[in-house]
C-alpha positions in Angstrom: 93.7 78.0 80.4 95.9 80.5 78.9 98.8 82.0 81.0 97.4 85.4 81.0 94.0 84.3 82.2 95.7 82.3 85.0 97.6 85.4 86.0 94.4 87.5 86.0 92.7 84.6 88.0 95.6 84.9 90.7 95.4 88.6 90.8 91.8 88.5 91.5 92.2 85.9 94.1 94.8 88.4 95.9 92.3 91.2 95.4 89.7 89.4 97.3 92.0 89.0 100.4 92.1 93.0 100.7 89.5 94.4 103.0 88.3 97.8 103.9 88.9 97.8 107.8 85.5 99.3 108.3 83.4 96.9 106.0 83.5 93.0 106.3 83.8 92.5 102.5 86.7 92.5 100.3 87.5 95.2 97.8 86.7 93.1 94.7 83.3 92.1 95.8 82.6 95.6 97.1 83.0 96.7 93.5 86.1 99.0 94.2 88.2 97.4 91.4 87.3 98.9 88.0 89.9 97.4 85.9 92.9 95.1 86.0 95.2 95.6 83.1 98.3 93.3 82.4 100.9 94.3 79.6 103.2 92.0 77.7 106.0 92.4 80.6 103.4 91.4 83.2 103.2 94.8 84.6 99.8 95.3 86.4 97.9 98.4 86.5 94.8 98.5 88.7 92.2 101.2 88.5 90.1 101.3 91.6 87.9 103.6 93.8 86.9 103.9 97.4 83.5 103.9 99.0 84.1 107.5 100.0 86.8 110.1 98.8 87.6 110.9 102.4 88.1 107.2 103.3 90.4 107.2 106.5 91.8 103.8 105.4 92.6 104.9 101.8 96.4 104.7 102.1 96.2 101.5 103.9 93.9 99.8 101.4 95.8 101.2 98.3 99.0 99.8 99.8 97.5 96.5 100.5 96.2 96.1 97.0 99.6 97.0 95.6 101.5 94.6 98.0 99.0 91.6 97.6 99.1 91.8 93.7 102.9 92.4 93.9 103.1 89.1 95.8 101.8 87.1 92.8 105.0 85.2 91.5 104.5 86.2 87.8 103.8 90.0 88.3 106.7 92.4 87.7 105.4 95.8 88.8 102.1 97.0 90.0 100.7 100.4 89.6 97.4 101.4 91.4 95.5 104.3 90.1 92.7 105.8 92.4 89.8 107.4 90.6 86.4 108.6 91.7 85.0 108.6 88.3 82.4 106.9 88.2 81.6 107.4 91.7 81.1 104.2 93.7 77.6 103.1 94.7 75.9 100.2 96.1 75.0 98.7 92.8 78.5 97.9 92.3 78.4 95.2 95.1 78.6 91.6 94.1 75.5 89.6 94.9 77.7 87.9 97.8 78.6 91.3 99.1 75.0 92.4 99.0 73.9 89.3 100.9 76.8 89.8 103.5 75.9 93.4 104.1 72.1 92.7 104.4 71.0 94.6 101.3 69.3 91.4 99.7 
């Protein structure tokens, strides 16, 4: 396994430990993570969304994502970009999340 692939796997593992306090599913399986970009210096840029623009836990979730990814040993810096384009919808849920939330 390449070093970059391993790093991406470690980042995804950490993203799966971040939860919206109101939903019992992690942000990765919710489909909130749109992109994980790793540059040559192992700086990570995450583009993500929230289930709703007025999410009361927005600051908590974004900081939790940043801190958890920053905790991966090889990662240098983490930038989290919040976007609402495209707007999140239920189709973005993983099969596991749909099952957990009773949508299957």
